[in-house]
C-alpha positions in Angstrom: 32.5 25.3 -220.6 28.9 25.6 -221.4 27.0 28.3 -219.5 23.7 26.5 -219.8 24.7 24.1 -217.0 25.4 25.0 -213.4 27.5 22.7 -211.4 26.6 22.2 -207.7 27.1 19.4 -205.3 23.9 17.4 -204.5 23.3 16.1 -201.0 21.9 12.6 -201.4 20.3 12.5 -198.0 17.8 15.2 -198.7 15.0 15.4 -201.3 16.0 18.7 -202.8 19.8 18.0 -202.8 20.7 20.6 -200.2 22.5 19.8 -197.0 20.3 19.1 -194.0 21.9 18.5 -190.6 18.9 16.5 -189.2 18.9 14.1 -192.2 22.6 13.7 -191.9 22.4 12.9 -188.2 19.6 10.4 -188.7 21.6 8.7 -191.4 24.7 8.4 -189.2 22.7 7.2 -186.2 20.8 4.6 -188.2 23.8 3.3 -190.2 26.2 3.0 -187.3 25.4 0.2 -184.9 28.3 1.2 -182.7 26.5 4.5 -181.7 24.4 2.6 -179.1 27.6 1.2 -177.6 29.2 4.7 -177.6 26.1 6.1 -175.8 26.7 3.5 -173.0 30.4 4.3 -172.8 30.0 8.1 -172.9 27.3 8.7 -170.3 27.4 10.7 -167.1 27.4 7.6 -164.9 30.6 6.1 -166.2 33.8 7.9 -164.9 35.5 9.7 -167.8 38.8 7.8 -167.3 36.8 4.5 -167.8 35.1 5.9 -170.9 38.4 6.9 -172.4 40.0 3.5 -171.6 37.0 1.6 -173.1 36.9 3.8 -176.2 40.7 3.4 -176.8 40.3 -0.4 -176.2 37.5 -0.6 -178.8 39.6 1.5 -181.3 42.7 -0.6 -180.6 44.6 2.4 -179.3 46.1 0.9 -176.2 50.0 0.7 -176.5 50.5 -3.0 -176.0 53.5 -4.7 -177.5 51.8 -6.2 -180.5 50.4 -2.7 -181.6 53.7 -0.9 -180.8 55.6 -3.3 -183.1 53.2 -2.4 -186.0 54.3 1.2 -185.5 58.0 0.2 -185.9 59.0 0.0 -182.3 61.5 -2.8 -181.6 60.3 -4.2 -178.3 59.9 -7.6 -176.7 56.6 -9.3 -177.2 55.7 -10.4 -173.7 53.2 -9.8 -170.9 54.7 -8.3 -167.8 52.9 -10.8 -165.6 53.2 -14.2 -167.4 55.7 -13.5 -170.3 53.0 -14.5 -172.9 52.6 -12.7 -176.2 51.1 -9.3 -175.3 48.0 -8.4 -177.3 44.9 -6.4 -176.3 43.0 -9.7 -175.9 45.7 -11.1 -173.7 46.0 -8.0 -171.5 42.3 -7.6 -171.0 41.0 -11.2 -171.1 43.4 -14.1 -171.6 46.1 -13.3 -169.1 45.5 -15.1 -165.8 45.7 -11.9 -163.9 43.1 -10.2 -166.1 40.9 -13.3 -166.2 40.9 -13.7 -162.4 40.0 -10.0 -162.0 37.0 -10.5 -164.4 36.0 -13.7 -162.7 36.1 -12.0 -159.3 33.7 -9.3 -160.3 31.5 -11.7 -162.3 31.0 -13.7 -159.1 30.4 -10.6 -157.1 27.7 -9.3 -159.5 26.4 -12.8 -160.3 27.2 -12.6 -164.0 28.3 -15.5 -166.3 31.3 -14.7 -168.4 33.4 -16.5 -171.0 36.8 -15.8 -172.5 35.1 -15.9 -175.9 32.7 -13.0 -175.1 33.2 -9.7 -176.9 32.3 -6.2 -175.6 31.2 -5.3 -179.1 28.6 -8.1 -179.1 27.1 -7.4 -175.7 
């Protein structure tokens, strides 16, 4: 190896190549559109159990049948209420029980909803 060259990692987010926490945070904040959504989910007004449920839902970490089968579990694909194929979308939106619950609260708060809406696009 040649002693005339020194090898050091360069941090691309700073002008001089050294690590800078502020520049890193600004890069993450600006490049991640989901941070705004997470700031809504993880605030002091929303109960923690609701924050965790919403976060797990967005990550696809709710143990519904369709997800458990991808992990190798041999289970029946069916909703406990209507026997339809159980997916996250079905459990939280498409099932008649879920949809009636959303519709009830939408009427209560005078909000228009559609089964084709996405929490990610709100």
